[in-house]
C-alpha positions in Angstrom: 0.0 0.0 0.0 1.3 3.4 -1.0 1.5 6.1 1.7 -1.3 8.7 1.5 1.1 11.6 0.7 2.6 9.7 -2.2 -0.9 8.9 -3.6 -1.7 12.6 -3.4 1.4 13.5 -5.3 0.8 10.8 -8.0 -2.8 12.0 -8.5 -1.8 15.7 -8.5 1.0 15.0 -11.0 -1.3 13.2 -13.5 -4.1 15.8 -13.0 -1.7 18.7 -13.8 -0.6 17.0 -17.0 -3.0 14.3 -18.2 -0.8 13.5 -21.2 2.0 12.1 -19.0 2.6 8.4 -19.3 2.6 6.2 -16.2 6.5 6.1 -16.3 6.7 9.9 -16.5 4.2 10.3 -13.6 6.4 8.1 -11.5 9.5 10.0 -12.5 8.0 13.4 -11.7 6.6 12.0 -8.4 10.0 10.8 -7.2 11.3 14.4 -7.7 8.8 15.7 -5.1 10.3 16.6 -1.7 7.8 14.5 0.2 8.6 11.3 -1.7 11.7 9.2 -0.9 14.0 8.8 -3.9 14.2 5.1 -3.3 10.5 4.4 -2.9 9.3 1.5 -5.0 6.6 2.6 -7.4 5.6 -0.3 -9.6 4.1 0.9 -12.9 1.2 -1.6 -12.6 0.3 -0.3 -9.1 0.4 3.3 -10.3 -1.6 2.5 -13.4 -4.3 0.9 -11.2 -4.4 3.9 -8.9 -4.7 6.4 -11.7 -7.4 4.3 -13.4 -9.4 4.0 -10.2 -9.5 7.8 -10.0 -10.5 8.1 -13.7 -7.2 9.6 -14.8 -6.3 7.1 -17.5 -7.7 7.8 -20.9 -9.0 4.9 -23.1 -5.8 4.9 -25.1 -3.7 4.8 -21.9 -5.6 2.1 -20.1 -5.7 -0.3 -22.9 -3.0 -2.2 -24.7 -2.5 -0.3 -27.9 -0.8 -3.3 -29.6 -2.9 -3.9 -32.7 -0.4 -6.5 -33.9 -2.6 -9.5 -34.5 -0.7 -10.8 -37.5 0.0 -14.5 -37.7 3.8 -13.9 -38.1 6.0 -13.0 -35.2 9.7 -13.0 -36.0 12.2 -14.4 -33.5 15.6 -13.2 -34.8 17.1 -9.7 -35.3 16.9 -8.4 -38.8 14.2 -10.8 -40.0 11.6 -7.9 -40.2 11.8 -4.2 -39.7 8.8 -1.9 -39.5 8.8 1.7 -40.5 6.3 4.5 -39.9 6.2 8.3 -39.7 5.0 10.3 -36.7 3.9 14.0 -37.1 6.2 16.0 -35.0 6.2 19.6 -33.7 6.4 22.7 -35.9 9.8 24.4 -35.8 11.4 27.6 -37.1 14.1 27.1 -39.8 16.8 29.5 -40.9 14.6 31.9 -42.7 12.4 32.1 -39.6 9.5 30.4 -41.3 7.6 27.7 -39.6 7.8 24.1 -40.9 6.1 20.9 -39.8 8.4 18.1 -38.8 8.1 14.3 -39.3 9.8 11.6 -37.3 10.8 8.7 -39.6 11.6 5.6 -37.6 12.4 1.9 -37.9 11.9 -0.8 -35.3 13.1 -4.4 -35.3 10.1 -6.7 -34.9 11.9 -9.3 -32.9 14.0 -7.2 -30.5 12.1 -3.8 -30.4 15.4 -2.1 -31.1 15.2 1.1 -33.1 17.8 0.8 -35.8 17.5 4.5 -36.6 15.1 7.4 -36.4 15.3 11.0 -37.5 13.2 14.1 -37.9 12.6 15.5 -41.4 10.9 18.5 -42.8 9.1 16.3 -45.4 7.1 13.1 -45.5 8.2 11.5 -48.8 10.5 8.9 -50.3 13.3 11.5 -50.6 13.2 12.1 -46.9 12.7 8.4 -46.1 15.7 6.9 -47.9 18.5 8.7 -46.0 17.0 7.5 -42.7 16.7 3.9 -44.1 20.4 4.2 -45.2 21.5 5.2 -41.7 19.5 2.3 -40.2 21.3 -0.1 -42.5 24.7 1.3 -41.7 24.1 0.8 -38.0 22.3 -2.5 -38.0 22.9 -4.2 -41.4 20.3 -5.2 -44.0 16.9 -6.5 -42.8 15.4 -9.4 -44.7 12.0 -7.7 -44.9 10.6 -4.1 -44.5 7.0 -3.7 -43.4 5.4 -0.4 -44.3 2.0 1.1 -44.7 0.5 2.5 -47.9 1.5 6.2 -47.4 3.1 8.2 -50.1 6.5 7.8 -48.5 6.4 4.1 -49.2 4.4 3.8 -52.4 7.1 4.7 -54.9 8.9 2.9 -57.7 12.2 4.3 -56.3 11.8 2.6 -52.9 10.7 -0.6 -54.6 13.8 -0.5 -56.8 16.1 0.3 -53.9 14.7 -2.7 -51.8 15.0 -5.0 -54.8 18.6 -4.1 -55.4 19.4 -4.6 -51.7 17.5 -7.9 -51.6 15.0 -6.6 -49.0 11.5 -7.8 -49.3 9.2 -4.8 -49.3 5.8 -5.6 -47.6 2.9 -3.1 -47.7 0.1 -3.2 -45.2 -3.3 -3.7 -46.6 -5.2 -0.4 -47.1 -7.1 0.8 -44.0 -5.8 -2.1 -42.0 -2.5 -1.0 -40.5 -1.9 -4.3 -38.7 1.4 -4.9 -37.1 2.0 -1.3 -36.2 1.5 -1.7 -32.5 5.2 -1.9 -31.6 6.3 1.2 -33.4 3.1 3.1 -32.4 4.0 2.4 -28.7 7.5 3.8 -29.3 6.0 6.9 -30.9 3.8 7.2 -27.8 6.9 7.1 -25.6 8.5 9.8 -27.8 5.5 12.0 -27.5 5.2 11.5 -23.7 8.9 11.9 -22.8 10.4 14.2 -25.4 7.7 16.4 -26.7 5.6 17.0 -23.6 8.6 17.9 -21.4 11.0 19.6 -23.8 13.0 21.2 -21.0 14.0 17.9 -19.4 
């Protein structure tokens, strides 16, 4: 059972910033002067506490893994997934505002991120340098699983993958199955990097 003062800090932290993940709520709570630094705060316990008080949204309180595909790879490099997350708007050199996009890859078996980078565009030209850096760091994957977005539906990408010997797999339209793993990583990025930019 958690001490009453700790429960109060946990609830207040989540109420002050509802978008914080459970892990970030714990991290912020442990910074509070009334909470011992070494106090065990199991994420499952904190999640139940927040849920009981109605502080967990539907997307937070449910497993967001929509990966119901019949294949599940066991070895690194057998399958990479790639997706794009819409990032913050930034000012560039001429002081104009531009939308950013986070292009990322994840290894299906290990959950390792071979590489990820922000870009000012969401297209094949922006995608390929990120793909190259992922390969430089982790080697060639056997398969690349992507959705049907414009970044991935290009003859150029198909040709590149064919030359590299990488099987390019497109998700079926309107059924982005298998994206749960990388979507969870994007959620972590939003929760830890974009919500608290000063930390």
